C-alpha positions as CSV (number, residue, x, y, z in Angstrom):
1,X,69.5,227.0,-328.0
2,X,68.9,229.3,-331.0
3,X,65.5,229.9,-332.5
4,X,64.5,227.5,-335.2
5,X,62.1,228.5,-338.0
6,X,60.3,226.4,-340.6
7,X,57.4,226.6,-343.0
8,X,54.5,224.1,-342.4
9,X,52.3,223.2,-345.4
10,X,50.3,220.3,-346.6
11,X,47.8,219.0,-349.2
12,X,49.3,220.4,-352.4
13,X,47.4,217.6,-354.3
14,X,49.6,218.0,-357.3
15,X,48.0,216.4,-360.4
16,X,44.4,217.1,-359.3
17,X,42.2,216.9,-362.5
18,X,39.4,219.4,-361.5
19,X,36.8,217.5,-363.5
20,X,33.6,219.3,-363.9
21,X,35.1,222.6,-364.8
22,X,35.8,223.9,-368.3
23,X,39.2,222.9,-369.7
24,X,40.6,226.4,-369.7
25,X,40.2,226.9,-366.0
26,X,41.2,223.3,-365.3
27,X,44.5,223.9,-366.9
28,X,45.1,227.1,-365.0
29,X,44.1,225.4,-361.7
30,X,46.6,222.6,-362.3
31,X,49.3,225.0,-363.1
32,X,48.6,227.1,-360.0
33,X,49.1,223.9,-357.8
34,X,52.5,223.4,-359.4
35,X,53.3,227.1,-358.9
36,X,52.5,226.7,-355.2
37,X,56.0,225.1,-354.8
38,X,57.7,228.3,-355.8
39,X,55.4,230.4,-353.6
40,X,56.1,228.2,-350.6
41,X,59.8,228.7,-351.2
42,X,59.3,232.4,-351.4
43,X,57.3,232.4,-348.2
44,X,60.0,230.3,-346.4
45,X,62.8,232.6,-347.4
46,X,60.8,235.8,-346.6
47,X,60.2,234.4,-343.1
48,X,63.8,233.3,-342.5
49,X,62.9,229.5,-342.7
50,X,65.3,227.0,-344.2
51,X,63.0,223.9,-344.0
52,X,59.6,223.3,-345.6
53,X,57.5,220.5,-344.0
54,X,54.8,219.0,-346.3
55,X,52.4,217.1,-344.0
56,X,51.1,214.7,-346.6
57,X,49.1,214.6,-349.8
58,X,51.7,216.3,-351.8
59,X,50.3,214.3,-354.7
60,X,46.6,213.8,-355.4
61,X,46.9,210.1,-356.3
62,X,49.2,207.2,-355.6
63,X,50.0,207.1,-359.3
64,X,50.7,210.7,-360.4
65,X,51.5,211.2,-364.1
66,X,55.3,210.9,-364.6
67,X,55.5,214.5,-365.7
68,X,53.6,215.7,-362.6
69,X,56.0,213.8,-360.3
70,X,59.2,214.7,-362.1
71,X,58.3,218.4,-362.5
72,X,57.4,218.7,-358.8
73,X,60.7,217.1,-357.7
74,X,62.6,219.3,-360.1
75,X,60.8,222.4,-358.8
76,X,61.8,221.6,-355.2
77,X,65.3,220.7,-356.3
78,X,65.7,224.1,-357.9
79,X,65.0,225.7,-354.5
80,X,68.3,224.3,-353.4
81,X,68.8,226.6,-350.3
82,X,65.7,225.0,-348.7
83,X,65.2,221.5,-347.3
84,X,61.9,219.9,-348.3
85,X,60.4,217.2,-346.1
86,X,57.7,215.1,-347.7
87,X,55.4,213.0,-345.6
88,X,53.1,210.3,-347.1
89,X,49.5,211.2,-346.6
90,X,46.3,209.3,-347.3
91,X,46.3,210.2,-351.0
92,X,50.0,209.3,-351.5
93,X,50.5,206.7,-348.7
94,X,53.3,204.3,-348.3
95,X,51.1,201.6,-349.9
96,X,52.1,203.4,-353.2
97,X,55.5,201.7,-353.0
98,X,56.3,202.5,-356.6
99,X,55.6,206.2,-356.1
100,X,58.0,206.4,-353.1
101,X,60.6,204.3,-355.0
102,X,60.5,206.9,-357.8
103,X,60.7,209.8,-355.4
104,X,63.8,208.2,-353.8
105,X,65.3,207.6,-357.2
106,X,64.7,211.1,-358.6
107,X,64.9,213.3,-355.5
108,X,67.6,215.9,-355.2
109,X,69.9,216.2,-352.1
110,X,67.6,218.9,-350.5
111,X,64.5,216.7,-350.5
112,X,63.9,214.2,-347.6
113,X,61.1,211.6,-348.2
114,X,59.9,210.2,-345.0
115,X,59.1,206.5,-345.4
116,X,59.2,205.3,-341.8
117,X,58.5,206.7,-338.3
118,X,62.1,206.9,-337.1
119,X,63.1,210.3,-335.6
120,X,64.9,212.6,-338.0
121,X,67.3,215.4,-336.9
122,X,66.3,218.5,-338.9
123,X,68.9,220.8,-337.4
124,X,71.2,220.6,-334.3
125,X,68.9,220.0,-331.3
126,X,65.7,219.9,-333.4
127,X,64.2,216.5,-334.1
128,X,61.3,215.5,-336.3
129,X,58.9,212.8,-335.1
130,X,57.1,211.7,-338.2
131,X,54.0,209.5,-338.7
132,X,53.8,208.6,-342.4
133,X,50.5,207.2,-343.6
134,X,50.9,203.5,-344.2
135,X,47.8,203.2,-346.3
136,X,44.8,205.3,-347.3
137,X,42.8,204.4,-344.2
138,X,45.2,203.1,-341.5
139,X,42.4,202.7,-339.0
140,X,44.7,203.4,-336.0
141,X,46.6,206.3,-334.5
142,X,49.9,206.4,-336.3
143,X,51.0,209.4,-334.2
144,X,51.7,207.1,-331.2
145,X,55.1,206.8,-332.8
146,X,55.8,210.4,-331.8
147,X,56.5,209.3,-328.3
148,X,59.9,208.0,-329.5
149,X,62.9,209.2,-327.5
150,X,65.1,212.0,-328.6
151,X,68.3,213.5,-327.0
152,X,67.7,215.3,-323.8
153,X,66.8,219.0,-324.2
154,X,65.9,218.5,-327.9
155,X,63.0,220.4,-329.4
156,X,60.5,217.9,-330.8
157,X,58.4,218.5,-333.9
158,X,55.6,216.1,-334.8
159,X,54.6,215.6,-338.5
160,X,51.4,213.7,-339.2
161,X,48.5,213.4,-341.5
162,X,44.9,212.6,-340.5
163,X,41.9,213.8,-338.6
164,X,41.7,215.0,-335.0
165,X,38.0,215.6,-335.5
166,X,35.8,214.0,-338.1
167,X,35.6,216.6,-340.8
168,X,32.2,215.2,-342.0
169,X,30.6,217.4,-339.3
170,X,28.5,214.6,-337.9
171,X,27.5,215.0,-334.3
172,X,29.5,212.9,-331.9
173,X,32.1,211.8,-334.5
174,X,35.7,211.7,-333.6
175,X,38.9,211.4,-335.5
176,X,41.9,209.1,-335.1
177,X,44.6,211.5,-333.8
178,X,43.9,212.6,-330.2
179,X,43.7,216.4,-329.9
180,X,46.3,216.4,-327.0
181,X,48.8,214.4,-329.0
182,X,51.4,217.3,-328.6
183,X,51.1,217.1,-324.8
184,X,51.1,213.3,-324.7
185,X,54.3,213.0,-326.8
186,X,56.1,216.0,-325.4
187,X,56.0,217.9,-328.7
188,X,57.0,221.6,-329.1
189,X,54.8,221.7,-332.2
190,X,52.6,219.2,-334.1
191,X,52.4,219.8,-337.8
192,X,49.3,218.1,-339.3
193,X,47.8,217.7,-342.8
194,X,44.5,216.5,-344.2
195,X,42.1,219.3,-343.5
196,X,42.1,221.8,-346.4
197,X,41.3,224.9,-344.3
198,X,43.6,226.4,-341.7
199,X,42.8,225.2,-338.2
200,X,44.4,225.8,-334.8
201,X,43.7,222.8,-332.6
202,X,45.9,223.9,-329.7
203,X,48.6,226.6,-329.4
204,X,51.1,224.0,-330.6
205,X,48.9,221.9,-333.0
206,X,47.9,223.3,-336.4
207,X,46.5,222.3,-339.8
208,X,47.8,224.9,-342.3
209,X,45.3,224.1,-345.0
210,X,46.2,223.7,-348.6
211,X,48.4,226.4,-350.0
212,X,46.3,226.6,-353.2
213,X,42.6,226.1,-352.5
214,X,40.7,223.6,-354.6
215,X,37.1,224.3,-353.8
216,X,34.5,226.5,-352.2
217,X,34.4,224.8,-348.8
218,X,36.9,227.1,-347.2
219,X,36.1,230.7,-347.9
220,X,39.6,232.0,-347.2
221,X,42.8,232.5,-349.1
222,X,45.3,229.6,-349.2
223,X,48.0,229.8,-346.6
224,X,51.0,228.2,-345.1
225,X,52.3,228.5,-341.5
226,X,55.6,230.1,-340.5
227,X,56.6,228.5,-337.2
228,X,59.3,229.8,-334.9
229,X,60.5,227.6,-332.0
230,X,62.1,229.8,-329.3
231,X,60.1,228.9,-326.3
232,X,56.4,228.3,-327.0
233,X,55.7,227.9,-330.7
234,X,55.0,231.1,-332.5
235,X,52.8,230.6,-335.6
236,X,52.3,233.1,-338.3
237,X,49.9,232.4,-341.3
238,X,51.3,233.6,-344.7
239,X,49.2,233.7,-347.9
240,X,50.4,231.5,-350.7
241,X,47.5,231.1,-353.1
242,X,47.2,232.3,-356.7
243,X,43.5,231.7,-357.0
244,X,40.7,232.8,-354.6
245,X,37.5,230.8,-354.4
246,X,34.6,232.9,-353.2
247,X,30.9,232.2,-352.5
248,X,29.2,235.6,-351.7
249,X,25.6,235.6,-350.6
250,X,23.2,238.4,-351.5
251,X,19.9,238.8,-349.7
252,X,17.8,241.4,-351.6
253,X,14.5,243.2,-351.0
254,X,12.4,245.5,-353.2
255,X,13.6,249.1,-353.3
256,X,17.3,248.2,-353.0
257,X,19.9,249.3,-355.6
258,X,20.5,245.8,-357.0
259,X,23.4,246.9,-359.2
260,X,25.2,248.5,-356.3
261,X,24.7,245.5,-354.1
262,X,26.0,243.2,-356.8
263,X,29.0,245.4,-357.4
264,X,29.8,245.5,-353.7
265,X,29.7,241.7,-353.5
266,X,32.2,241.1,-356.3
267,X,36.0,241.6,-356.2
268,X,37.4,244.5,-358.2
269,X,41.1,243.4,-358.7
270,X,42.6,240.3,-360.2
271,X,39.1,239.1,-361.0
272,X,40.4,236.7,-363.6
273,X,42.0,234.8,-360.7
274,X,38.7,234.4,-358.8
275,X,36.3,231.5,-359.0
276,X,32.9,232.7,-357.9
277,X,29.7,230.9,-356.7
278,X,27.2,233.6,-355.8
279,X,23.9,232.8,-354.1
280,X,20.9,235.2,-354.2
281,X,18.0,235.1,-351.8
282,X,15.2,237.4,-350.8
283,X,12.6,238.8,-353.2
284,X,12.6,241.3,-356.0
285,X,10.1,242.8,-358.5
286,X,10.2,241.2,-361.9
287,X,12.1,244.1,-363.5
288,X,14.8,244.1,-360.8
289,X,15.2,240.4,-361.1
290,X,15.7,240.7,-364.9
291,X,18.2,243.5,-364.3
292,X,20.1,241.3,-361.8
293,X,20.3,238.4,-364.3
294,X,21.6,240.8,-366.9
295,X,24.2,242.2,-364.5
296,X,25.4,238.7,-363.6
297,X,25.6,237.7,-367.2
298,X,27.6,240.8,-368.0
299,X,30.2,240.2,-365.2
300,X,30.6,236.4,-365.6
301,X,33.2,236.5,-368.4
302,X,35.5,238.7,-366.2
303,X,36.2,235.8,-363.8
304,X,38.1,232.6,-364.0
305,X,34.9,230.7,-363.3
306,X,31.5,232.1,-362.4
307,X,28.1,230.6,-361.4
308,X,25.0,232.2,-359.8
309,X,22.2,230.4,-358.0
310,X,18.9,232.4,-358.0
311,X,16.7,229.4,-357.1
312,X,15.9,230.9,-353.6
313,X,15.1,234.4,-354.9
314,X,11.4,235.1,-354.8
315,X,10.0,237.2,-357.7
316,X,7.1,239.6,-357.2
317,X,5.2,239.7,-360.5
318,X,2.1,241.9,-361.1
319,X,-0.3,241.6,-364.0
320,X,0.9,244.9,-365.4
321,X,4.4,243.5,-365.6
322,X,3.2,241.1,-368.3
323,X,2.8,244.1,-370.7
324,X,6.6,244.3,-370.7
325,X,6.7,240.8,-372.1
326,X,3.9,241.1,-374.7
327,X,0.5,242.6,-375.0
328,X,-1.0,239.7,-376.9
329,X,-0.1,236.4,-378.6
330,X,1.7,233.3,-377.5
331,X,4.2,235.0,-375.2
332,X,1.5,236.8,-373.4
333,X,-0.5,233.6,-372.9
334,X,2.5,231.8,-371.6
335,X,3.3,234.6,-369.2
336,X,-0.3,234.6,-367.9
337,X,-0.2,230.9,-367.3
338,X,3.1,231.2,-365.4
339,X,1.8,234.1,-363.3
340,X,-1.3,232.2,-362.4
341,X,0.7,229.1,-361.4
342,X,3.1,231.1,-359.4
343,X,0.3,232.3,-357.2
344,X,-1.8,229.1,-357.2
345,X,-2.1,228.0,-353.5
346,X,-3.3,224.6,-354.8
347,X,0.1,223.8,-356.2
348,X,3.0,222.7,-354.1
349,X,5.8,225.2,-353.3
350,X,8.3,223.6,-355.7
351,X,5.9,224.0,-358.7
352,X,5.1,227.5,-357.7
353,X,8.8,228.4,-357.5
354,X,9.4,226.8,-360.9
355,X,6.6,228.9,-362.5
356,X,8.0,232.0,-360.8
357,X,11.5,231.3,-362.0
358,X,10.3,230.6,-365.5
359,X,8.3,233.9,-365.6
360,X,11.4,235.8,-364.5
361,X,13.4,234.2,-367.2
362,X,10.8,234.9,-369.9
363,X,10.7,238.5,-368.8
364,X,14.5,238.7,-368.9
365,X,14.7,237.2,-372.4
366,X,12.2,239.5,-373.8
367,X,14.0,242.5,-372.4
368,X,17.3,241.2,-373.9
369,X,15.7,240.9,-377.3
370,X,14.3,244.4,-377.2
371,X,17.7,245.8,-376.0
């Protein structure tokens, strides 16, 4: 039997709103999710795959906007040399009967919407054993259907959506899908969706992660998986994302070159396509802290989105530093009060940290005015 190659992806979440971010970047993030369709097609062709398996949550909601649905189906249809297989996930489950009716109505010939668990022949000798989500929380192991018989000697590919482990991270928690499902059901490969980061469960069981990341939880580029069946499954991750979400951490100490450390932590190419959430810890003199804040503010507009958390950065302030704020008057009095509170052992740590942060901000503002 000849080798068979396909691209495994999931969790496109087309139509995600990205509330909480400014409108400009929200629009770009939504467009990048739609653009992932073309990038998946390019990855499939480059790897010699003729089939793209989408393991659930192609759409973010059971009622996507009409234009979101139509444009996605049209984009897949335009990649006419590829077969697209859409599995209902928990966000776009079969309970959304109107969604899947519209998909069936508008889908082109190269798109196969999976609406039941009957085996599907993808290519001669290669059978898909699907487990579409019947509702958002089915409460049972739908992948039991993957034990269905196929012709003798066939290669068997499972396609499901759900948790093998409880992704909440709670100790002792377990998921619905057994981690040995591939072995139990005689699968050559089990293609799963639900987890937005790439994860290998066993050599033949994988989550590809979303092809276009949508948050900071997974500090890695978005990928899909190129799978070759010619004996044991051969799995090759391929990058597909337009945006990169990064959360660098800086731990700083007095005497370090703060500007150099900051520069080393930030990307230098395609910065407009990066979303950054930088966390700073350690301790710095007041002047270095002000310089760091100024450096962060200067770089922020370069990025698609940028935020910095300095709440865990301790600031070393000396009485002579207050001369840099003012030598007399209201600003000097405020600075003296904040310095006293920052070192007052009678106050709780939260209040001392607040006074310290306020002093650092006051110092930075006065330096900005003078500059």
